[in-house]
KOLFI-738053 format. One line per field, with one value per residue: residue number from 0; x, y, z of N, C-alpha, C in turn. Coordinates in steps of 0.02 Angstrom, whole numbers, plus 50000, padded with zeros to 5 digits. Example, Ala and Ser with C-alpha at 12.3 -4.5 7.8 and 13.67 -1.06 7.14 Angstrom:
REM KOLFI-738053
doba: c(0,1) .
n_xx: c(50660,50642) .
n_yy: c(49716,49888) .
n_zz: c(50390,50354) .
ca_xx: c(50615,50684) .
ca_yy: c(49775,49947) .
ca_zz: c(50390,50357) .
c_xx: c(50660,50645) .
c_yy: c(49835,50002) .
c_zz: c(50390,50394) .
REM end
This chain:
REM KOLFI-738053
doba: c(0,1,2,3,4,5,6,7,8,9,10,11,12,13,14,15,16,17,18,19,20,21,22,23,24,25,26,27,28,29,30,31,32,33,34,35,36,37,38,39,40,41,42,43,44,45,46,47,48,49,50,51,52,53,54,55,56,57,58,59,60,61,62,63,64,65,66,67,68,69,70,71,72,73,74,75,76,77,78,79,80,81,82,83,84,85,86,87,88,89,90,91,92,93,94,95,96,97,98,99,100,101,102,103,104,105,106,107,108,109,110,111,112,113,114,115,116,117,118,119,120,121,122,123,124,125,126,127,128,129,130,131,132,133,134,135,136,137,138,139,140,141,142,143,144,145,146,147,148,149,150,151,152,153,154,155,156,157,158,159,160,161,162,163,164,165,166,167,168,169,170,171,172,173,174,175,176,177,178,179,180,181,182,183,184,185,186,187,188,189,190,191,192,193,194,195,196,197,198,199,200,201,202,203,204,205,206,207,208,209,210,211,212,213,214,215,216,217,218,219,220,221,222,223,224,225,226,227,228,229,230,231,232,233,234,235,236,237,238,239,240,241,242,243,244,245,246,247,248,249,250,251,252,253,254,255,256,257,258,259,260,261,262,263,264,265,266,267,268,269,270,271,272,273,274,275,276,277,278,279,280,281,282,283,284,285,286,287,288,289,290,291,292,293,294,295,296,297,298,299,300,301,302,303,304,305,306,307,308,309,310,311,312,313,314,315,316,317,318,319,320,321,322,323,324,325,326,327,328,329,330,331,332,333,334,335,336,337,338,339,340,341,342,343,344,345,346,347,348,349,350,351,352,353,354,355,356,357,358,359,360,361,362,363,364,365,366,367,368,369,370,371,372,373,374,375,376,377,378,379,380) .
n_xx: c(49000,49108,49255,49348,49488,49467,49533,49586,49632,49720,49781,49887,49933,50039,50108,50189,50262,50161,50047,50088,50084,49945,49912,49969,49891,49766,49791,49807,49676,49608,49665,49614,49479,49485,49585,49653,49684,49779,49891,49972,50092,50145,50245,50307,50412,50320,50202,50250,50274,50144,50111,50110,50158,50289,50316,50384,50471,50409,50400,50501,50486,50459,50396,50438,50570,50628,50550,50587,50721,50708,50640,50667,50674,50543,50473,50517,50465,50328,50312,50346,50243,50129,50152,50150,50020,49942,49984,49952,49823,49730,49583,49542,49606,49685,49713,49816,49817,49947,49934,49987,50061,49976,49858,49897,49920,49791,49726,49777,49728,49591,49578,49609,49503,49501,49436,49440,49478,49491,49579,49601,49591,49668,49728,49619,49545,49635,49721,49729,49595,49526,49557,49462,49361,49435,49477,49353,49318,49407,49406,49312,49257,49267,49354,49361,49456,49415,49269,49225,49273,49187,49092,49157,49150,49017,48940,48990,48957,49031,49035,49059,49131,49145,49261,49337,49493,49645,49747,49682,49651,49769,49799,49802,49829,49860,49941,50004,50076,50193,50222,50242,50356,50448,50454,50514,50636,50655,50670,50551,50502,50523,50477,50426,50467,50423,50498,50460,50521,50465,50433,50485,50641,50681,50608,50661,50795,50776,50719,50791,50903,50841,50765,50867,50919,50806,50799,50915,50878,50770,50836,50919,50831,50740,50810,50785,50697,50654,50705,50643,50665,50567,50579,50537,50571,50648,50702,50830,50942,51051,51118,51220,51166,51158,51197,51090,50976,50858,50855,50738,50666,50526,50430,50341,50207,50204,50300,50242,50130,50178,50217,50226,50211,50216,50316,50288,50317,50208,50082,50025,50062,50022,49887,49885,49948,49850,49743,49793,49785,49884,49956,50016,50138,50148,50247,50326,50430,50481,50573,50620,50582,50482,50387,50350,50301,50192,50111,50018,49913,49857,49715,49669,49653,49727,49866,49883,49809,49733,49688,49618,49516,49450,49410,49458,49591,49671,49795,49955,50027,50179,50259,50377,50479,50438,50452,50556,50688,50670,50533,50466,50512,50464,50325,50315,50358,50255,50146,50187,50188,50077,49936,49789,49787,49846,49754,49638,49677,49693,49560,49498,49566,49518,49391,49415,49440,49312,49260,49305,49258,49197,49229,49306,49418,49510,49451,49327,49366,49424,49309,49239,49324,49306,49172,49174,49255,49174,49187,49159,49132,49195,49326,49302,49198) .
n_yy: c(49005,48967,49036,49046,49058,49097,49028,49115,49115,49192,49202,49294,49337,49437,49501,49608,49774,49877,49799,49742,49848,49867,49748,49765,49871,49809,49706,49780,49828,49708,49662,49758,49725,49589,49554,49438,49371,49265,49307,49273,49253,49303,49442,49606,49724,49816,49742,49654,49742,49764,49655,49535,49370,49331,49221,49219,49335,49479,49490,49576,49575,49621,49614,49509,49461,49483,49398,49273,49268,49259,49142,49027,49073,49119,49000,48929,49009,48993,48856,48854,48934,48858,48742,48794,48844,48726,48655,48741,48778,48901,49002,49079,49131,49271,49347,49461,49544,49508,49395,49281,49208,49203,49141,49010,48976,48991,48886,48776,48805,48794,48658,48612,48653,48782,48941,49077,49245,49366,49509,49658,49653,49563,49645,49624,49700,49762,49672,49497,49450,49334,49275,49300,49202,49095,49148,49165,49032,48992,49081,49140,49261,49428,49579,49735,49877,49979,50054,50016,49888,49794,49757,49665,49546,49517,49421,49300,49237,49253,49334,49506,49658,49833,49913,50025,50120,50082,50178,50300,50303,50330,50460,50603,50743,50888,50992,51148,51197,51265,51227,51090,51092,51148,51047,50949,51001,51091,51242,51359,51461,51431,51348,51175,51023,50855,50699,50538,50380,50253,50104,49976,49886,49857,49951,50070,50057,50062,50187,50288,50351,50420,50512,50581,50656,50730,50806,50883,50963,51033,51104,51184,51266,51312,51370,51403,51311,51182,51017,50858,50688,50568,50419,50250,50181,50066,50076,50112,50218,50192,50272,50419,50569,50748,50881,50972,50898,50833,50693,50598,50493,50391,50492,50523,50566,50692,50759,50764,50837,50968,51003,51082,51014,50842,50712,50550,50374,50259,50187,50143,50260,50365,50376,50417,50542,50605,50607,50696,50808,50860,50917,50815,50720,50568,50423,50274,50130,49974,49821,49794,49666,49623,49723,49705,49575,49583,49688,49653,49596,49689,49780,49906,50083,50176,50187,50240,50249,50361,50414,50303,50291,50410,50394,50459,50561,50638,50664,50672,50532,50445,50322,50188,50221,50351,50387,50482,50599,50726,50734,50713,50821,50925,50912,50937,51070,51129,51112,51193,51320,51343,51405,51389,51254,51187,51219,51157,51024,51006,51027,50913,50811,50828,50778,50643,50615,50611,50487,50400,50442,50421,50287,50149,50048,49955,49930,49878,49763,49688,49662,49584,49473,49424,49390,49285,49195,49167,49231,49300,49463,49475,49418,49319,49184) .
n_zz: c(51955,51822,51758,51612,51501,51334,51189,51054,50890,50762,50600,50495,50331,50256,50115,50067,50091,50103,50128,50246,50334,50339,50397,50524,50574,50574,50667,50784,50805,50821,50940,51027,51031,51066,51181,51217,51103,50998,50884,50735,50599,50432,50410,50455,50545,50594,50614,50709,50814,50852,50921,50851,50819,50725,50590,50474,50367,50273,50092,49971,49838,49670,49507,49365,49341,49467,49545,49494,49533,49671,49698,49771,49903,49920,49906,50019,50121,50098,50126,50262,50311,50279,50356,50486,50492,50481,50594,50701,50680,50653,50695,50593,50436,50376,50226,50144,50002,49883,49786,49710,49800,49914,49871,49852,49984,50031,49967,50035,50162,50139,50114,50239,50313,50365,50386,50268,50253,50135,50125,50049,49891,49757,49609,49511,49426,49350,49285,49232,49255,49267,49388,49482,49495,49547,49669,49730,49749,49847,49955,50099,50136,50070,50083,50019,49957,49875,49804,49674,49659,49713,49618,49538,49604,49622,49554,49592,49709,49820,49972,49978,50032,50031,50123,50138,50132,50215,50217,50226,50359,50420,50400,50482,50495,50578,50574,50512,50353,50380,50512,50494,50413,50502,50600,50526,50512,50410,50313,50360,50280,50148,49996,49964,49881,49856,49818,49778,49775,49785,49885,49885,49872,49739,49666,49714,49672,49534,49513,49578,49514,49413,49486,49548,49443,49415,49531,49515,49406,49461,49562,49487,49414,49508,49630,49764,49810,49921,49921,49952,49992,50048,50142,50191,50355,50335,50209,50085,49996,49859,49774,49775,49837,49808,49928,49938,49934,50041,50138,50218,50346,50385,50391,50289,50267,50333,50258,50129,50161,50182,50056,49894,49778,49727,49660,49618,49628,49552,49652,49817,49881,49799,49823,49957,49943,49866,49958,50047,49975,49893,49743,49607,49508,49421,49403,49335,49322,49260,49235,49063,49016,49108,49085,48947,48949,49035,48990,48880,48952,49033,49080,49106,49084,49153,49272,49398,49560,49587,49463,49419,49514,49491,49362,49255,49183,49307,49361,49284,49204,49188,49107,49093,48958,48956,49085,49125,49172,49109,49068,49189,49267,49187,49206,49344,49346,49273,49360,49463,49404,49320,49365,49351,49305,49412,49517,49469,49475,49614,49655,49597,49664,49793,49781,49778,49911,49968,49939,50036,50157,50322,50331,50414,50396,50462,50585,50543,50470,50571,50645,50551,50544,50674,50665,50572,50640,50745,50866,51026,51099,51218,51324,51415,51469) .
ca_xx: c(49015,49178,49282,49408,49512,49452,49590,49567,49692,49714,49842,49888,49986,50049,50166,50230,50266,50096,50004,50112,50056,49874,49910,49983,49832,49714,49809,49793,49604,49589,49686,49568,49417,49499,49655,49684,49694,49846,49898,50037,50092,50199,50240,50369,50423,50259,50158,50282,50262,50074,50102,50104,50214,50309,50345,50426,50469,50377,50441,50510,50492,50411,50417,50450,50640,50640,50517,50628,50782,50693,50590,50684,50654,50469,50451,50531,50417,50263,50314,50344,50175,50082,50164,50126,49947,49914,49999,49921,49752,49696,49511,49533,49666,49674,49761,49819,49843,50001,49893,50021,50080,49920,49809,49923,49907,49718,49708,49795,49680,49526,49582,49612,49442,49513,49403,49485,49456,49538,49577,49638,49585,49716,49704,49585,49519,49691,49745,49713,49528,49502,49571,49403,49328,49479,49473,49287,49317,49451,49393,49245,49235,49313,49350,49397,49475,49385,49199,49214,49295,49131,49058,49194,49134,48945,48909,49029,48931,49076,49016,49112,49112,49190,49274,49378,49565,49682,49787,49640,49653,49835,49806,49770,49876,49831,49993,50008,50136,50252,50237,50270,50424,50489,50464,50559,50697,50659,50658,50478,50483,50539,50432,50452,50447,50442,50510,50450,50544,50433,50454,50522,50710,50687,50581,50710,50852,50759,50695,50832,50944,50795,50748,50927,50922,50750,50820,50964,50841,50732,50883,50946,50780,50708,50862,50761,50651,50681,50690,50641,50650,50547,50586,50517,50629,50689,50725,50896,50964,51120,51147,51240,51129,51190,51177,51028,50920,50847,50830,50707,50636,50469,50390,50316,50145,50221,50337,50194,50085,50207,50243,50187,50200,50253,50325,50286,50310,50140,50071,49982,50082,49984,49823,49900,49960,49785,49703,49823,49769,49945,49962,50070,50154,50157,50292,50342,50473,50500,50620,50588,50551,50419,50340,50325,50262,50130,50072,49960,49861,49832,49649,49649,49681,49774,49901,49881,49745,49697,49653,49571,49458,49415,49386,49486,49658,49679,49867,49991,50064,50237,50276,50433,50524,50414,50473,50625,50695,50644,50460,50444,50525,50418,50260,50324,50361,50188,50104,50209,50182,50012,49890,49725,49800,49858,49692,49592,49700,49676,49487,49483,49593,49473,49334,49437,49432,49242,49246,49325,49230,49156,49251,49358,49431,49543,49400,49277,49395,49430,49241,49223,49363,49272,49109,49191,49281,49124,49213,49120,49171,49227,49376,49282,49132) .
ca_yy: c(49013,48955,49078,49018,49097,49069,49034,49140,49114,49225,49202,49346,49332,49501,49488,49665,49828,49909,49749,49732,49904,49853,49693,49794,49909,49760,49672,49827,49829,49642,49661,49801,49688,49525,49559,49372,49340,49244,49326,49253,49252,49331,49515,49642,49753,49850,49691,49629,49793,49759,49592,49478,49323,49322,49156,49233,49406,49497,49491,49641,49558,49649,49602,49439,49443,49481,49338,49215,49267,49245,49089,48981,49106,49120,48930,48912,49045,48960,48792,48870,48959,48801,48698,48829,48847,48660,48635,48785,48780,48963,49006,49114,49154,49334,49357,49531,49551,49460,49338,49221,49172,49193,49093,48943,48965,48985,48819,48732,48820,48766,48585,48599,48678,48847,48995,49126,49314,49400,49581,49691,49611,49569,49695,49589,49751,49786,49617,49429,49454,49266,49253,49312,49137,49056,49179,49149,48962,48980,49127,49140,49331,49474,49649,49772,49945,50027,50036,49983,49818,49751,49733,49609,49486,49513,49361,49241,49206,49270,49397,49556,49721,49890,49934,50086,50109,50095,50240,50355,50301,50353,50531,50645,50798,50951,51043,51191,51182,51294,51185,51027,51106,51157,50982,50911,51040,51126,51314,51369,51513,51409,51296,51106,50972,50787,50649,50473,50328,50189,50075,49913,49896,49857,50015,50122,50048,50081,50256,50338,50389,50466,50566,50621,50704,50776,50852,50931,51011,51076,51149,51232,51315,51340,51358,51412,51257,51128,50952,50806,50619,50531,50347,50211,50169,50010,50088,50143,50239,50172,50329,50475,50629,50810,50906,51009,50851,50811,50624,50588,50427,50383,50553,50537,50606,50760,50789,50778,50890,51035,51010,51114,50962,50780,50666,50487,50310,50236,50141,50168,50328,50414,50386,50457,50610,50632,50621,50755,50865,50887,50902,50766,50687,50497,50388,50205,50095,49906,49793,49787,49600,49624,49768,49676,49515,49600,49738,49627,49573,49745,49797,49972,50139,50213,50146,50270,50241,50424,50417,50246,50308,50466,50373,50505,50582,50696,50676,50645,50470,50435,50251,50161,50270,50418,50401,50508,50662,50784,50736,50720,50890,50968,50911,50973,51142,51151,51115,51251,51385,51350,51409,51354,51182,51166,51224,51106,50960,51005,51018,50843,50770,50834,50733,50575,50608,50598,50415,50361,50473,50378,50217,50131,49980,49910,49910,49836,49698,49653,49638,49529,49415,49398,49359,49221,49151,49154,49258,49348,49525,49473,49364,49271,49155) .
ca_zz: c(51883,51807,51706,51581,51445,51269,51144,50988,50850,50698,50560,50443,50281,50221,50074,50049,50141,50115,50160,50315,50372,50350,50446,50590,50595,50589,50729,50839,50818,50847,51010,51065,51040,51099,51205,51225,51037,50978,50814,50708,50527,50392,50414,50468,50611,50619,50640,50770,50866,50873,50958,50806,50820,50655,50572,50416,50349,50210,50032,49938,49768,49622,49439,49347,49353,49539,49571,49475,49574,49741,49700,49826,49966,49923,49917,50089,50162,50089,50162,50333,50326,50277,50413,50546,50489,50494,50663,50751,50662,50672,50684,50530,50401,50340,50173,50123,49934,49867,49765,49687,49861,49961,49845,49868,50056,50038,49946,50091,50216,50119,50124,50311,50345,50398,50349,50238,50239,50092,50138,49995,49832,49702,49560,49456,49381,49308,49241,49254,49284,49279,49457,49524,49508,49591,49735,49757,49770,49903,50011,50129,50134,50037,50105,49967,49975,49829,49791,49609,49662,49733,49558,49509,49642,49636,49524,49611,49770,49875,50006,49968,50062,50026,50192,50139,50126,50278,50213,50250,50433,50444,50387,50533,50500,50602,50569,50453,50314,50414,50570,50469,50391,50562,50632,50483,50510,50346,50320,50357,50231,50080,49971,49966,49832,49877,49766,49810,49728,49798,49948,49875,49851,49666,49642,49730,49627,49466,49508,49613,49468,49378,49533,49559,49388,49424,49584,49486,49364,49506,49597,49438,49393,49569,49680,49833,49826,49963,49891,50004,49973,50108,50137,50249,50398,50311,50141,50078,49929,49844,49739,49817,49819,49830,49993,49937,49938,50110,50143,50284,50354,50430,50396,50221,50270,50351,50202,50076,50186,50174,49988,49841,49728,49737,49604,49655,49594,49558,49706,49871,49899,49760,49857,50016,49919,49847,50018,50078,49932,49862,49672,49596,49445,49435,49356,49354,49275,49279,49186,48997,49010,49146,49051,48885,48964,49071,48954,48843,48997,49071,49053,49128,49047,49197,49321,49465,49594,49584,49399,49416,49555,49459,49297,49205,49202,49353,49366,49226,49216,49144,49116,49056,48926,48974,49155,49120,49210,49072,49070,49259,49286,49150,49239,49408,49330,49253,49420,49502,49370,49287,49422,49337,49301,49481,49556,49445,49502,49686,49659,49581,49718,49851,49769,49796,49984,49985,49930,50095,50217,50365,50329,50462,50372,50509,50634,50511,50453,50635,50660,50505,50566,50732,50643,50540,50691,50797,50929,51065,51110,51284,51327,51465,51462) .
c_xx: c(49090,49199,49344,49425,49497,49511,49564,49631,49679,49782,49835,49946,49988,50113,50214,50224,50199,50048,50024,50088,49983,49866,49923,49922,49774,49728,49794,49719,49579,49606,49641,49504,49428,49572,49691,49701,49767,49852,49968,50033,50153,50191,50308,50369,50360,50209,50185,50270,50190,50059,50093,50168,50232,50340,50390,50420,50430,50427,50448,50514,50439,50439,50438,50522,50655,50610,50559,50690,50768,50646,50604,50662,50578,50443,50461,50481,50348,50260,50309,50274,50124,50090,50138,50051,49915,49925,49962,49846,49716,49621,49496,49601,49648,49731,49758,49856,49891,49972,49931,50043,50018,49867,49832,49911,49832,49695,49722,49746,49613,49524,49582,49551,49451,49482,49453,49449,49509,49528,49626,49638,49645,49686,49674,49556,49573,49716,49729,49646,49500,49514,49511,49370,49369,49475,49407,49282,49355,49437,49321,49215,49288,49300,49392,49406,49440,49314,49187,49233,49238,49098,49092,49177,49059,48913,48944,49000,48975,49053,49074,49087,49166,49200,49311,49451,49601,49723,49748,49641,49717,49843,49766,49817,49840,49881,49983,50070,50199,50272,50268,50342,50471,50505,50511,50627,50710,50646,50584,50456,50500,50494,50467,50425,50468,50448,50507,50467,50508,50461,50495,50593,50718,50660,50632,50771,50837,50743,50743,50875,50902,50780,50808,50933,50865,50768,50869,50929,50801,50779,50910,50894,50745,50756,50840,50714,50687,50658,50696,50626,50632,50550,50554,50579,50676,50722,50793,50909,51035,51156,51168,51205,51165,51160,51112,50966,50916,50818,50802,50675,50577,50424,50361,50254,50160,50256,50289,50147,50113,50233,50196,50168,50241,50260,50333,50282,50238,50133,50026,49998,50042,49916,49833,49911,49893,49743,49729,49812,49829,49947,50022,50080,50170,50201,50301,50383,50488,50549,50584,50553,50484,50366,50309,50285,50194,50084,50012,49900,49829,49768,49625,49685,49735,49809,49896,49811,49702,49656,49602,49508,49416,49384,49408,49555,49656,49752,49901,50032,50120,50265,50333,50476,50502,50432,50545,50628,50664,50568,50434,50454,50477,50349,50262,50322,50292,50143,50123,50191,50114,49958,49822,49733,49808,49793,49641,49611,49682,49601,49468,49508,49547,49412,49351,49428,49362,49225,49257,49298,49187,49176,49308,49378,49462,49494,49350,49304,49406,49362,49222,49260,49330,49207,49123,49214,49232,49146,49163,49164,49199,49273,49357,49211,49107) .
c_yy: c(49005,48999,49044,49059,49062,49080,49056,49147,49143,49224,49254,49333,49396,49496,49546,49720,49860,49862,49737,49787,49891,49796,49717,49831,49862,49725,49716,49827,49763,49638,49704,49763,49623,49526,49493,49339,49324,49257,49308,49254,49283,49407,49546,49674,49787,49800,49663,49677,49792,49692,49530,49435,49306,49254,49163,49306,49417,49494,49563,49631,49593,49637,49530,49419,49436,49417,49275,49210,49245,49185,49039,49009,49106,49050,48910,48946,49013,48895,48804,48893,48903,48756,48730,48831,48780,48640,48676,48796,48844,48960,49038,49134,49217,49343,49430,49535,49494,49394,49275,49177,49154,49145,49021,48926,48955,48914,48768,48742,48790,48691,48567,48624,48742,48902,49048,49192,49346,49475,49614,49644,49618,49615,49660,49638,49777,49733,49550,49427,49385,49241,49261,49246,49094,49083,49162,49077,48952,49023,49121,49210,49372,49544,49689,49845,49999,50006,49999,49909,49770,49720,49671,49543,49472,49450,49296,49204,49219,49335,49447,49623,49774,49919,50001,50069,50127,50159,50300,50359,50332,50428,50572,50703,50862,51008,51087,51170,51206,51251,51119,51037,51112,51091,50937,50946,51070,51200,51329,51419,51493,51350,51228,51066,50904,50742,50580,50417,50262,50160,50011,49928,49899,49922,50070,50118,50075,50156,50308,50381,50440,50526,50609,50675,50754,50828,50904,50984,51059,51128,51202,51286,51349,51331,51367,51356,51204,51061,50898,50739,50582,50455,50313,50197,50115,50023,50124,50161,50215,50226,50382,50538,50692,50836,50944,50964,50825,50740,50615,50519,50429,50444,50572,50581,50679,50796,50809,50835,50959,51048,51048,51064,50901,50744,50597,50427,50285,50182,50173,50240,50380,50427,50430,50531,50643,50651,50681,50818,50897,50869,50856,50749,50615,50465,50316,50172,50025,49881,49787,49720,49599,49665,49735,49612,49531,49644,49710,49608,49629,49771,49866,50026,50175,50165,50175,50263,50303,50428,50361,50263,50364,50446,50418,50526,50646,50716,50643,50584,50462,50366,50232,50216,50342,50437,50424,50577,50722,50790,50745,50793,50938,50970,50946,51048,51168,51159,51177,51318,51397,51347,51376,51278,51153,51165,51171,51037,50953,50994,50945,50796,50771,50790,50661,50563,50586,50523,50377,50391,50423,50305,50207,50058,49932,49885,49862,49767,49656,49623,49579,49466,49383,49363,49290,49171,49133,49179,49304,49409,49529,49412,49311,49246,49136) .
c_zz: c(51872,51749,51676,51519,51380,51223,51075,50947,50780,50663,50505,50396,50241,50181,50062,50101,50156,50150,50232,50360,50388,50400,50516,50617,50613,50656,50790,50857,50845,50922,51055,51081,51080,51122,51211,51159,51024,50903,50790,50632,50495,50392,50425,50536,50638,50646,50706,50828,50892,50905,50915,50810,50748,50643,50510,50398,50284,50153,50007,49862,49726,49552,49428,49361,49427,49569,49555,49520,49646,49749,49757,49894,49975,49938,49990,50135,50158,50128,50237,50354,50327,50337,50478,50548,50506,50567,50715,50739,50685,50659,50616,50502,50363,50289,50150,50057,49918,49840,49746,49745,49902,49936,49854,49942,50068,50019,50001,50150,50202,50132,50198,50348,50384,50357,50327,50227,50196,50099,50090,49935,49787,49649,49499,49405,49334,49260,49273,49290,49301,49349,49502,49543,49556,49662,49769,49782,49836,49965,50035,50130,50099,50063,50056,49987,49934,49810,49726,49609,49679,49672,49529,49544,49649,49608,49544,49671,49830,49908,50004,49994,50051,50096,50195,50135,50190,50276,50239,50326,50460,50437,50437,50547,50521,50596,50507,50414,50350,50474,50549,50447,50452,50595,50591,50475,50441,50358,50311,50304,50159,50060,49966,49907,49859,49816,49799,49761,49734,49862,49940,49852,49775,49636,49654,49684,49557,49459,49536,49566,49430,49423,49550,49505,49392,49476,49558,49444,49407,49538,49550,49423,49453,49628,49752,49855,49868,49934,49944,49972,50037,50095,50197,50291,50372,50243,50139,50005,49919,49804,49790,49793,49844,49895,49994,49937,50009,50110,50213,50286,50403,50436,50327,50223,50285,50293,50145,50097,50173,50104,49942,49788,49747,49670,49635,49609,49605,49611,49758,49889,49861,49792,49919,49996,49900,49907,50057,50036,49899,49788,49659,49522,49462,49382,49379,49300,49302,49227,49119,48989,49045,49109,48989,48896,48995,49030,48916,48888,49038,49039,49075,49089,49086,49245,49392,49495,49588,49519,49392,49454,49523,49393,49241,49228,49244,49356,49306,49246,49164,49157,49069,49024,48941,49046,49154,49154,49175,49079,49141,49282,49251,49182,49307,49396,49311,49314,49462,49470,49336,49341,49408,49335,49371,49521,49534,49471,49576,49695,49647,49635,49780,49843,49786,49871,50003,49982,49996,50161,50256,50366,50379,50448,50423,50562,50603,50494,50517,50655,50616,50525,50627,50714,50613,50592,50746,50865,50962,51078,51181,51287,51379,51451,51532) .
REM end
């Protein structure tokens, strides 16, 4: 019997920080099933650490003005991705969100006969619902993070599966609040509030001054409260914060775990906070131009994943002019002092956890990729 190594090639295109994390987790599971797999694509340091050969870095662009400023950079990345895909001919292309870029790449893959798995649906339920038909034409399979997303694809002929959310896989906190505080070098006998400005540079720039004023109000009214701003390892604040604000990196989950309340920019972080059972206030601000251009096309009542999943307002949302220090602090104070309000929020957040019980998205998406690629579960034939 002759043994030979089977070449399995997987290309991943992850456009932003959250998608890059999901790409890293997916790559890890692919390598467990097929250690010989050659994985390459667009990503960041976390994907690289999982053995992915990076051909271009992820983007940090959000909003219309930011996209215009970086259009040359995005165009160059797309060209490099297309050239690499055609020359290396992967068995499957996995696209992670970032639709304006990834759908162009999908079109090129379709023309080249490369199967496409779309992992993390664009937010067709929030705006530009017409993209569903375009996605269905270009993708071979769809793996979605939320159960309600399946309905948007049911009449398109595109096989779509609810696999769960990768964030749920990252949460495995066994520490008590006191232990988490100690590990973060916080006083174990004092309460904590976390302020999360977002992960993209543009979000941090827009939100940091607001949170600085929120921190001042917290410190004035609750001087014994420990204030923490958790950042990703790559993120940086350009505002100078007072010494009573603790800036930490790479420990967001631990910081939220030991918090009494979090104030967070709308995004994936709000789901993580919900899964940890921490009460929260949600805010978000974009450029006035982006807001006024996008607003007419938005079709959802809420912006936070928590409220969208619940189908009602669990947490208070403060957008644009309402995303100001006074209103954010007022909601934080209410959560801290209104016990029935706080307990009702925690009860509702716990129901969100049930949606994702028993789901292992990274494992399942790796399996789907193998199914599409026709890969066996052994590296030898």
